[in-house]
C-alpha positions as CSV (number, residue, x, y, z in Angstrom):
1,M,10.6,-17.5,-21.4
2,K,11.5,-21.0,-20.3
3,Y,10.8,-24.1,-22.3
4,V,9.8,-27.6,-21.3
5,N,9.9,-30.8,-23.4
6,I,6.7,-32.6,-24.1
7,Y,6.3,-35.9,-26.0
8,G,3.0,-36.6,-27.8
9,N,1.4,-39.4,-29.7
10,K,-0.4,-39.1,-33.0
11,R,-4.2,-39.6,-32.6
12,N,-7.3,-40.1,-34.6
13,I,-10.0,-37.5,-34.7
14,G,-13.7,-38.1,-33.8
15,K,-15.8,-38.5,-30.7
16,K,-15.0,-42.2,-30.2
17,A,-11.3,-41.7,-30.6
18,V,-11.3,-38.8,-28.1
19,R,-13.3,-40.8,-25.6
20,F,-10.9,-43.8,-25.8
21,I,-7.9,-41.4,-25.3
22,R,-9.5,-40.0,-22.1
23,I,-10.4,-43.4,-20.8
24,S,-6.7,-44.4,-21.3
25,G,-5.7,-41.5,-19.0
26,K,-4.3,-39.2,-21.7
27,I,-5.4,-35.7,-22.9
28,P,-6.4,-35.0,-26.5
29,C,-4.5,-32.0,-27.9
30,I,-4.1,-30.1,-31.2
31,L,-1.2,-28.1,-32.5
32,Y,-2.1,-25.4,-35.0
33,G,-0.4,-22.5,-36.7
34,K,0.5,-21.4,-40.2
35,N,0.2,-24.4,-42.6
36,I,0.0,-26.8,-39.7
37,N,-2.7,-28.7,-37.8
38,I,-1.7,-31.8,-35.9
39,P,-4.0,-33.8,-33.5
40,F,-2.1,-35.6,-30.8
41,S,-2.4,-36.8,-27.2
42,I,-0.1,-36.4,-24.2
43,S,-0.1,-37.7,-20.6
44,L,-1.5,-35.6,-17.7
45,E,1.8,-35.6,-16.0
46,S,3.4,-33.9,-18.9
47,L,0.8,-31.1,-18.7
48,K,1.0,-30.4,-15.0
49,K,4.1,-28.2,-15.2
50,I,2.6,-25.8,-17.8
51,V,-1.0,-25.8,-16.6
52,Y,-0.9,-25.6,-12.8
53,T,1.4,-22.7,-12.5
54,T,1.3,-18.9,-12.7
55,E,4.4,-18.8,-14.9
56,I,4.4,-18.9,-18.7
57,Y,6.3,-21.7,-20.4
58,G,7.1,-22.4,-23.9
59,V,6.9,-26.0,-25.1
60,I,9.2,-28.0,-27.3
61,L,6.9,-30.6,-28.8
62,K,8.2,-33.9,-30.1
63,I,5.3,-35.7,-31.8
64,E,5.3,-39.3,-32.9
65,G,5.8,-39.5,-36.7
66,Y,7.5,-36.1,-37.0
67,D,11.2,-35.8,-37.3
68,Q,11.6,-32.3,-36.1
69,S,10.7,-30.8,-32.7
70,I,8.2,-27.9,-32.8
71,N,8.3,-24.8,-30.6
72,A,4.8,-23.9,-29.3
73,I,2.9,-22.2,-26.5
74,R,-0.2,-23.4,-24.7
75,K,-3.2,-21.3,-25.9
76,E,-6.5,-22.8,-24.7
77,I,-7.5,-25.3,-22.1
78,Q,-10.9,-26.9,-21.8
79,F,-11.9,-28.1,-18.3
80,D,-14.8,-30.4,-17.3
81,P,-17.3,-28.0,-15.6
82,V,-18.2,-30.7,-13.0
83,N,-14.9,-32.2,-11.8
84,N,-12.5,-29.6,-13.3
85,K,-10.5,-32.3,-15.1
86,I,-8.6,-31.2,-18.3
87,L,-10.5,-32.2,-21.4
88,H,-8.6,-30.7,-24.2
89,V,-5.5,-28.4,-24.8
90,D,-4.7,-26.3,-27.9
91,F,-1.0,-25.5,-28.7
92,Y,0.1,-22.8,-31.1
93,K,3.3,-23.1,-33.2
94,I,5.7,-20.2,-32.5
95,D,7.2,-18.3,-35.4
96,Q,10.4,-16.9,-33.8
97,S,10.4,-13.9,-36.2
98,K,7.0,-12.7,-35.2
99,P,5.7,-11.3,-31.8
100,I,3.0,-13.2,-29.9
101,I,0.4,-12.1,-27.4
102,L,-0.1,-13.8,-24.1
103,E,-1.7,-13.1,-20.7
104,I,1.1,-12.8,-18.0
105,Y,0.5,-13.1,-14.3
106,V,1.4,-10.2,-12.1
107,K,3.6,-11.2,-9.2
108,T,3.8,-8.8,-6.2
109,V,7.1,-8.5,-4.3
110,G,7.5,-6.9,-0.9
111,R,5.2,-5.3,1.6
112,P,3.9,-1.6,1.2
113,I,5.2,0.9,3.8
114,G,1.6,2.3,3.8
115,V,0.3,-1.1,5.2
116,E,2.9,-0.7,8.1
117,K,1.2,2.6,8.9
118,G,-2.3,1.0,8.9
119,G,-3.3,1.4,5.3
120,E,-4.9,-1.3,3.1
121,Y,-3.3,-2.7,0.0
122,Y,-5.6,-3.4,-3.0
123,S,-4.6,-5.3,-6.2
124,F,-6.9,-4.9,-9.2
125,I,-5.4,-7.0,-11.9
126,R,-4.0,-10.5,-11.7
127,K,-3.0,-10.8,-15.4
128,L,-1.8,-8.4,-18.1
129,K,-2.0,-8.9,-21.8
130,V,1.6,-8.6,-23.2
131,K,3.0,-8.5,-26.7
132,A,6.5,-9.5,-27.3
133,S,8.9,-11.7,-29.4
134,P,9.1,-15.3,-28.0
135,Y,12.7,-14.6,-26.8
136,N,11.6,-11.5,-24.8
137,M,8.2,-12.7,-23.4
138,P,8.4,-12.5,-19.6
139,E,7.5,-15.6,-17.4
140,T,5.8,-13.2,-14.9
141,I,5.6,-9.4,-14.4
142,E,7.1,-8.5,-11.0
143,L,5.4,-5.7,-9.1
144,N,7.6,-4.1,-6.4
145,I,5.1,-2.7,-3.8
146,N,7.6,-1.9,-1.0
147,F,7.6,1.8,-1.7
148,L,3.8,2.3,-1.8
149,D,2.6,4.6,0.9
150,I,-0.9,5.5,1.8
151,G,-2.5,7.2,-1.2
152,D,0.1,5.9,-3.6
153,R,-0.8,3.8,-6.7
154,I,0.8,1.8,-9.5
155,I,-0.6,2.1,-13.1
156,V,0.4,0.4,-16.4
157,E,2.5,3.4,-17.4
158,D,4.8,2.7,-14.4
159,L,5.6,-0.8,-15.7
160,Y,7.2,0.3,-19.0
161,N,9.7,-2.2,-20.4
162,D,11.5,-1.9,-23.7
163,Q,11.4,-5.7,-24.1
164,Y,7.7,-6.0,-24.3
165,T,4.5,-4.0,-24.7
166,I,1.6,-4.1,-22.2
167,L,-1.6,-4.0,-24.2
168,H,-3.7,-2.0,-21.7
169,P,-4.4,1.8,-21.5
170,S,-1.4,3.5,-19.7
171,H,-3.7,4.8,-16.9
172,T,-5.1,1.3,-16.0
173,L,-4.8,0.9,-12.2
174,I,-2.8,-2.1,-11.1
175,A,-2.5,-1.6,-7.3
176,Q,-2.8,1.0,-4.6
177,V,-2.7,1.6,-0.8
178,K,-5.7,3.3,0.7
179,S,-6.5,4.7,4.2
180,S,-8.2,2.0,6.3
181,R,-11.5,2.6,8.0
182,T,-9.6,2.4,11.4
183,I,-7.4,5.3,10.5
184,K,-10.3,7.3,9.2
185,S,-12.4,6.8,12.3
186,S,-9.4,7.6,14.5
187,Q,-8.9,10.8,12.6
188,E,-12.6,11.6,12.9
189,E,-12.6,10.9,16.6
190,G,-9.5,13.1,17.0
191,N,-11.2,15.9,15.1
192,Q,-14.3,15.5,17.2
193,E,-12.3,15.6,20.4
194,G,-10.4,18.7,19.1
195,N,-13.7,20.4,18.3
196,Q,-15.1,19.6,21.7
197,E,-11.9,21.0,23.4
198,E,-12.3,24.2,21.4
199,K,-16.0,24.5,22.4
200,E,-15.1,24.0,26.1
201,I,-12.3,26.7,25.8
202,T,-14.7,29.1,24.1
203,S,-17.4,28.5,26.7
204,T,-14.9,29.1,29.6
205,K,-13.7,32.3,28.0
206,E,-17.3,33.5,27.5
207,K,-18.1,32.8,31.2
208,E,-15.0,34.8,32.3
209,K,-16.2,37.7,30.2
210,E,-19.6,37.5,31.8
211,K,-18.1,37.6,35.2
212,E,-15.9,40.7,34.3
213,K,-19.1,42.5,33.1
214,E,-20.9,41.7,36.3
215,K,-18.0,43.1,38.3
216,E,-18.1,46.3,36.2
217,K,-21.8,46.7,36.9
218,E,-21.3,46.2,40.6
219,K,-18.6,48.9,40.6
220,E,-20.9,51.3,38.7
221,K,-23.7,50.8,41.2
222,K,-21.4,51.5,44.1
223,K,-20.2,54.7,42.5
224,K,-23.8,55.9,42.1
225,K,-24.6,55.2,45.7
226,K,-21.7,57.3,46.9
227,K,-22.7,60.3,44.8
228,I,-26.3,60.1,46.2
229,K,-25.0,60.3,49.8
């Protein structure tokens, strides 16, 4: 997991103080963890790299009035429901000796061979809940889909990694390639044409048999006439 440096200013708590911080163009935040609870504010520019991304970043916080830097992760972000502006951010202090749980984005790599054959690719999960030590937490989980043929699938069990644990049932479906409607309809049309050809062949054979029977009847009639004479 990569880390970025963020510098924060101590802030007062309360609605008026928070409103003033937002008017000044900064974002109210809080850092919490075991025996720690520090309200502070940071600039929007400082947040952009860790908010508007699919990768997970750790944060090295340097807060005004505190001598030591603090390693943390971004936990919760509150957005304005109208204009989608960031209203508040929660940070959680990392204990390097204990595992943490984060939602990690799934990043697909490649193009399925099944799609080249006319199949359709389906992705069912964008994020996976992962448990790992801060050192081993992945930034993203790469999903190699090059080998997926029509009918193939990837489940959580296929993504096993000894550096972290995915906290989903092992049979959870991640992605698969299905037959497209075009392929199915082409197969159905082919089957229909094949059936029609079989019917026509059968009909022709039956007609030939009828002709043979008619010929045999004519021969019998001629034999009878000769005997009568």
